[in-house]
C-alpha positions in Angstrom: 0.0 0.0 0.1 2.8 2.4 0.8 4.6 1.6 -2.5 1.3 2.5 -4.3 0.9 5.8 -2.5 4.5 6.6 -3.3 3.8 5.8 -7.0 0.8 8.1 -7.1 2.9 10.9 -5.5 5.6 10.4 -8.0 3.2 10.3 -10.9 1.5 13.6 -9.8 4.9 15.3 -9.2 6.0 14.3 -12.7 2.9 15.6 -14.3 3.1 19.0 -12.4 6.7 19.3 -13.5 5.7 18.8 -17.2 3.0 21.4 -16.7 5.5 23.9 -15.2 7.6 23.3 -18.5 5.1 24.6 -20.8 6.0 27.7 -22.8 4.7 31.0 -21.9 2.9 31.3 -25.2 1.1 27.9 -24.4 0.1 29.4 -21.0 -1.3 32.4 -22.6 -3.5 30.1 -25.0 -4.7 28.3 -21.8 -5.6 31.5 -20.2 -7.9 32.5 -23.0 -10.5 30.1 -21.8 -10.6 31.5 -18.2 -11.8 34.7 -16.6 -9.1 36.6 -14.7 -10.5 35.5 -11.4 -10.3 31.9 -12.4 -6.7 32.4 -13.5 -5.7 33.7 -10.2 -7.5 31.1 -8.2 -6.1 28.2 -10.4 -2.6 29.3 -11.2 -1.2 32.2 -9.2 0.0 30.0 -6.2 1.7 27.1 -8.1 5.2 28.8 -8.4 7.0 31.9 -9.0 7.4 31.3 -12.8 3.6 30.9 -13.4 2.8 33.8 -11.2 5.1 36.0 -13.3 3.5 34.7 -16.3 0.1 35.9 -15.1 1.5 39.2 -14.2 2.7 39.7 -17.7 -0.5 38.3 -19.3 -1.8 41.0 -21.7 -5.5 40.2 -22.4 -7.6 40.0 -19.1 -11.2 39.3 -19.1 -12.5 40.5 -15.7 -15.9 39.4 -14.2 -16.7 41.1 -10.9 -20.2 39.7 -10.8 -20.7 37.5 -7.7 -17.1 37.6 -6.6 -15.5 37.6 -3.2 -14.2 40.7 -1.8 -10.8 39.3 -1.2 -10.4 38.2 -4.9 -11.8 41.5 -6.0 -9.1 43.5 -4.2 -6.5 41.0 -5.2 -7.3 41.6 -9.0 -7.5 45.4 -8.5 -4.1 45.4 -6.9 -2.6 43.0 -9.6 -3.7 43.9 -12.9 -2.8 46.8 -15.3 -6.0 48.5 -16.7 -4.5 48.8 -20.2 -4.1 44.8 -20.3 -7.9 44.4 -19.8 -10.2 43.6 -22.8 -13.3 42.8 -21.1 -15.0 44.0 -17.8 -18.1 43.2 -15.9 -19.1 45.5 -12.9 -22.0 44.7 -10.5 -23.6 46.5 -7.6 -26.2 43.6 -7.5 -27.0 41.6 -4.3 -23.7 40.2 -3.0 -21.5 42.8 -4.8 -23.4 45.8 -3.7 -21.2 48.9 -3.6 -18.4 47.2 -5.7 -18.3 49.9 -8.3 -17.3 52.5 -5.7 -14.4 50.4 -4.6 -13.5 49.9 -8.3 -13.3 53.6 -9.0 -11.1 54.2 -6.0 -8.5 52.0 -7.8 -9.2 53.1 -11.5 -10.6 55.6 -13.8 -12.3 54.1 -16.6 -10.2 56.0 -19.3 -7.2 53.9 -18.0 -8.6 50.9 -19.8 -7.4 51.9 -23.1 -7.7 48.4 -24.8 -11.1 47.7 -23.4 -13.4 46.2 -26.0 -16.4 45.1 -24.0 -18.1 46.5 -20.8 -21.2 45.4 -18.9 -22.8 47.3 -16.1 -25.1 45.6 -13.8 -27.4 47.7 -11.5 -24.7 50.3 -10.9 -25.3 52.9 -8.2 -26.1 56.3 -9.5 -22.9 58.0 -8.4 -20.8 55.4 -10.1 -23.0 55.5 -13.2 -22.5 59.2 -13.4 -18.7 58.8 -13.2 -18.4 56.1 -15.7 -20.8 56.6 -18.6 -19.7 60.1 -19.5 -16.1 58.9 -20.0 -16.7 55.9 -22.1 -16.3 57.9 -25.2 -12.5 57.9 -24.3 -12.3 54.2 -24.8 -11.5 54.2 -28.6 -11.3 50.3 -28.7 -14.8 49.7 -27.2 -17.1 47.6 -29.4 -19.6 46.0 -26.9 -21.6 47.8 -24.2 -24.4 46.4 -21.9 -26.4 48.7 -19.8 -29.2 46.3 -19.0 -30.8 47.3 -15.6 -27.7 49.6 -14.9 -29.8 51.5 -12.4 -32.6 51.0 -9.8 -34.6 53.8 -11.5 -35.5 53.4 -15.0 -34.8 56.6 -17.0 -34.0 57.8 -20.4 -30.6 59.2 -21.3 -31.9 62.6 -22.5 -30.9 66.0 -21.2 -34.4 67.3 -22.0 -36.3 64.6 -20.3 -38.2 66.0 -17.3 -38.7 62.4 -15.9 -35.0 62.3 -15.0 -34.5 62.6 -11.2 -33.6 66.0 -10.1 -30.8 64.9 -7.9 -28.9 63.8 -11.0 -27.3 65.8 -13.9 -27.6 63.5 -16.9 -26.7 66.0 -19.6 -23.2 64.7 -20.2 -24.7 61.4 -21.2 -25.4 62.8 -24.5 -21.8 62.0 -25.3 -22.8 58.4 -24.7 -25.3 58.4 -27.6 -23.5 60.7 -29.9 -19.9 59.5 -29.5 -19.9 55.9 -28.1 -22.9 54.2 -29.8 -21.8 54.8 -33.3 -18.6 52.8 -32.7 -20.3 49.7 -31.3 -20.9 46.3 -32.9 -22.8 45.0 -29.9 -25.4 47.0 -27.8 -27.6 45.8 -24.9 -29.6 48.6 -23.1 -32.8 49.6 -21.2 -32.5 53.1 -22.9 -34.4 53.2 -26.2 -35.8 56.9 -26.6 -32.4 58.3 -27.8 -31.6 55.3 -30.1 -34.0 56.8 -32.7 -31.8 59.7 -33.3 -28.5 57.8 -33.3 -26.8 56.2 -36.3 -25.2 52.8 -36.0 -22.9 52.3 -38.9 -21.2 49.4 -37.2 -24.0 47.7 -35.2 -24.4 44.0 -35.6 -26.1 42.9 -32.5 -28.8 44.8 -30.5 -30.7 43.8 -27.4 -33.4 46.1 -26.3 -34.6 45.1 -22.7 -37.5 47.4 -22.6 -39.3 49.0 -25.4 -42.6 50.8 -25.4 -43.2 52.2 -29.0 -43.0 50.2 -32.3 -42.0 53.5 -34.1 -38.6 53.1 -32.1 -37.9 49.8 -33.9 -38.6 51.1 -37.3 -36.3 54.2 -36.8 -33.6 51.9 -35.5 -33.8 49.7 -38.6 -33.3 52.8 -40.6 -30.2 53.8 -38.7 -28.5 50.5 -38.5 -27.8 49.3 -41.9 -25.6 46.3 -40.8 -27.8 44.9 -38.0 -27.8 41.1 -38.0 -29.7 40.2 -34.7 -32.2 41.9 -32.7 -33.6 40.9 -29.4 -36.5 43.0 -28.0 -38.8 42.7 -25.0 -42.5 43.4 -25.9 -43.6 43.9 -22.3 -45.5 47.1 -23.2 -46.9 46.2 -26.5 -50.3 44.9 -27.2 -49.6 44.4 -30.8 -46.5 44.2 -32.8 -46.1 44.2 -36.7 -42.9 43.9 -38.4 -43.5 46.2 -41.3 -40.1 48.0 -41.7 -37.8 46.0 -43.8 -34.3 45.4 -42.5 -32.5 43.3 -45.2 -29.3 42.8 -43.2 -31.2 41.2 -40.4 -30.6 37.4 -40.0 -32.0 36.7 -36.5 -34.9 38.2 -34.5 -35.6 37.1 -30.9 -38.9 38.3 -29.2 -39.2 37.9 -25.6 -42.1 38.8 -23.3 -43.6 38.2 -19.9 -47.0 38.9 -21.3 -49.4 37.0 -23.6 -50.2 38.7 -27.0 -53.1 38.4 -29.1 -51.5 40.1 -32.2 -48.0 39.3 -33.2 -47.1 39.8 -36.9 
């Protein structure tokens, strides 16, 4: 029995030694299949060389949704913002207040190579600091603003329904300077989309939409749109009478039953 145990230990040690000998490039290929927090959990404590490889790894994909505080702070202290390509921030449930701590470590414009960002129920103060500066991210291609605030609102400086305690006028930059460069957009904000041109938009997810005319105008302004997901929660009748010749996929979701869907 003792010899068998020793044999198993030797086999494990040999396999681990082979793993250590993998090239740096191969480690980078492996890391592409993991979120950054998974990389830190799985590899950072193995040895000094692998830890150094992680520190030099260029393309980080960070998902801060449902993450431990200790891991959150470790990542914030370890990564370089210009090496992050994808970012998920959340103030939802067990990560409440996370965005404030994130903004103590970084300014969003430091993420110069960021291609994708998802904001989940962020607090108003954080949202006000983040959104007006997204236009500085020239590599940004994908933006998700689904349920990004506890109060549904329109990004419109003239909208009288906007809470008085907030100044949303800078968010016009989001529509005019950020939206046109996107290939992927998911948002609860629909009113302003009717006046924005989307020359590069391929995939659009509208979490709430209350007027069919908005869809028709979006089709007119998004000549390359390939997929559209819409929630018809406020519609009693929906008719697709505006052609969109580039559209390949239409997903219609609803929590209500409809008598008329054409």
